[in-house]
C-alpha positions as CSV (number, residue, x, y, z in Angstrom):
1,M,-12.7,15.7,48.7
2,G,-14.3,18.3,46.5
3,A,-16.4,18.0,43.4
4,C,-14.9,16.4,40.4
5,Q,-13.1,18.8,38.2
6,P,-13.5,18.3,34.4
7,M,-10.3,17.1,32.7
8,S,-8.5,20.1,31.3
9,H,-7.8,20.2,27.6
10,N,-4.1,19.6,26.7
11,P,-3.2,22.7,24.6
12,W,-0.1,20.9,23.2
13,A,-2.0,17.9,21.9
14,P,-2.3,17.8,18.1
15,Q,-5.5,19.4,17.0
16,P,-7.6,18.0,14.2
17,L,-7.2,19.8,10.9
18,P,-10.1,21.6,9.4
19,L,-11.8,19.2,6.9
20,T,-10.7,21.0,3.8
21,E,-7.1,21.0,5.0
22,N,-7.3,17.3,6.1
23,L,-8.5,16.3,2.6
24,R,-5.8,18.5,0.9
25,Q,-3.1,16.8,2.9
26,Q,-4.5,13.3,2.3
27,L,-4.5,14.1,-1.4
28,E,-0.9,15.2,-1.3
29,H,0.3,12.2,0.7
30,T,-1.8,9.8,-1.5
31,R,-0.2,11.2,-4.6
32,Q,3.2,10.7,-3.0
33,L,2.3,7.2,-2.1
34,L,1.3,6.4,-5.7
35,L,4.7,7.7,-6.9
36,T,6.4,5.6,-4.2
37,L,4.5,2.5,-5.3
38,E,5.6,3.2,-8.9
39,S,9.2,3.5,-7.7
40,E,8.8,0.3,-5.8
41,K,7.7,-1.6,-9.0
42,Q,10.6,-0.3,-10.9
43,A,13.0,-1.3,-8.1
44,L,11.4,-4.8,-8.0
45,L,11.7,-5.3,-11.7
46,A,15.3,-4.1,-11.6
47,D,16.2,-6.2,-8.5
48,D,17.5,-3.0,-6.8
49,A,17.7,-3.8,-3.1
50,D,19.0,-0.4,-2.1
51,V,16.1,1.5,-3.7
52,L,13.7,-1.1,-2.4
53,E,14.9,-0.4,1.1
54,R,14.4,3.3,0.8
55,V,11.0,2.9,-0.9
56,T,9.8,0.5,1.8
57,A,10.6,3.1,4.5
58,A,8.9,5.8,2.5
59,K,5.8,3.7,1.9
60,A,5.6,2.9,5.6
61,G,5.9,6.6,6.5
62,S,3.2,7.6,4.0
63,A,0.9,4.8,5.3
64,E,1.3,6.1,8.9
65,I,0.6,9.7,7.9
66,L,-2.5,8.7,5.9
67,R,-3.7,6.5,8.8
68,R,-3.4,9.5,11.2
69,L,-5.1,11.9,8.7
70,G,-7.9,9.3,8.2
71,E,-8.8,8.9,11.8
72,P,-10.8,12.1,12.1
73,L,-12.8,11.1,9.0
74,L,-13.5,7.7,10.4
75,R,-14.9,9.3,13.6
76,L,-16.9,11.8,11.4
77,R,-18.3,8.9,9.4
78,A,-19.3,7.1,12.6
79,A,-21.0,10.2,13.9
80,Q,-22.5,11.6,10.7
81,G,-23.0,8.6,8.4
82,P,-21.8,8.5,4.8
83,L,-19.2,11.2,4.3
84,K,-20.4,12.4,0.9
85,E,-23.8,13.1,2.3
86,H,-22.2,15.0,5.2
87,F,-19.9,17.0,2.8
88,A,-22.9,17.9,0.6
89,R,-24.5,19.7,3.6
90,L,-21.4,21.9,4.3
91,P,-20.8,25.4,2.9
92,D,-17.8,24.3,0.8
93,A,-19.5,21.2,-0.4
94,A,-18.3,21.5,-4.1
95,R,-14.7,21.5,-3.1
96,L,-15.0,18.8,-0.4
97,L,-16.9,16.5,-2.8
98,A,-14.3,17.1,-5.6
99,D,-11.4,16.4,-3.2
100,W,-13.1,13.4,-1.8
101,D,-13.8,11.9,-5.2
102,E,-10.2,12.5,-6.3
103,L,-8.9,11.0,-3.0
104,Q,-11.1,7.9,-3.6
105,A,-9.8,7.5,-7.2
106,L,-6.2,7.9,-6.0
107,A,-6.7,5.4,-3.3
108,Q,-8.0,2.9,-5.8
109,R,-4.9,3.5,-8.0
110,C,-2.7,3.0,-5.0
111,Q,-4.5,-0.3,-4.2
112,R,-4.0,-1.5,-7.8
113,A,-0.4,-0.5,-7.8
114,N,0.2,-2.3,-4.5
115,Q,-1.5,-5.4,-5.9
116,E,0.7,-5.3,-9.0
117,N,3.8,-5.0,-6.8
118,A,2.6,-8.0,-4.7
119,M,2.2,-10.0,-7.9
120,V,5.7,-9.1,-9.0
121,L,7.0,-10.2,-5.6
122,E,5.1,-13.5,-5.8
123,V,6.5,-14.3,-9.2
124,R,10.0,-13.5,-7.9
125,H,9.4,-15.6,-4.8
126,R,8.3,-18.6,-7.0
127,Q,11.4,-18.1,-9.3
128,V,13.7,-18.2,-6.3
129,R,12.1,-21.2,-4.8
130,Q,12.2,-23.1,-8.2
131,T,15.9,-22.1,-8.7
132,L,16.8,-23.3,-5.2
133,A,14.9,-26.5,-5.7
134,N,16.7,-27.1,-9.0
135,L,20.1,-26.4,-7.4
136,R,19.4,-28.8,-4.6
137,G,18.1,-31.4,-7.0
138,D,14.9,-31.6,-5.1
139,V,12.5,-31.4,-8.0
140,P,13.2,-32.2,-11.6
141,Q,12.8,-29.2,-13.9
142,Q,9.7,-29.7,-16.0
143,T,9.4,-28.5,-19.6
144,Y,7.2,-29.4,-22.4
145,G,8.4,-31.7,-25.1
146,R,8.6,-30.9,-28.8
147,G,4.9,-31.8,-29.3
148,G,3.8,-29.5,-26.5
149,Y,2.7,-32.5,-24.4
150,G,4.0,-33.9,-21.2
151,S,7.2,-33.0,-19.5
152,V,10.8,-33.9,-20.1
153,S,12.7,-34.6,-16.9
154,L,16.2,-33.1,-16.9
155,G,17.1,-35.4,-14.0
156,G,17.3,-34.8,-10.3
157,Q,21.0,-34.4,-10.2
158,R,22.3,-32.1,-7.5
159,L,23.9,-29.1,-9.1
160,G,25.2,-27.4,-6.0
161,S,24.3,-26.5,-2.5
162,A,23.2,-23.2,-1.1
């Protein structure tokens, strides 16, 4: 058997994007994700299941694209240390740093929007659980009395079955 041959490079494998193009695409997809999250909130508030289904698929697609675009930056950070310090040493530092700062700000806005949507979902979930419990007669509905103290039981009568 002869000497080991180095593995040949697959010319059809996706090649990493240049750093400026990678950040530009991440900005584009993160902006789109923010719009998707805003659409999701509106659909949640409107109880629009059809829109929610489409938005959920779009959100998953955006997350996957952003994950793939972020992988080279994770490798770069592992090899070079903090990205801002690395960007500052490159010829197009001003643009890279501006794009990175914008991307970080957009990511924070997406995180907040996602947390707000999660809160809306949690409130809806509690409302549905409470409604089902009331319909089953499992838990008496609790309200405050006229004086604002204590609760008034409306009884544990079964109203229906689900």
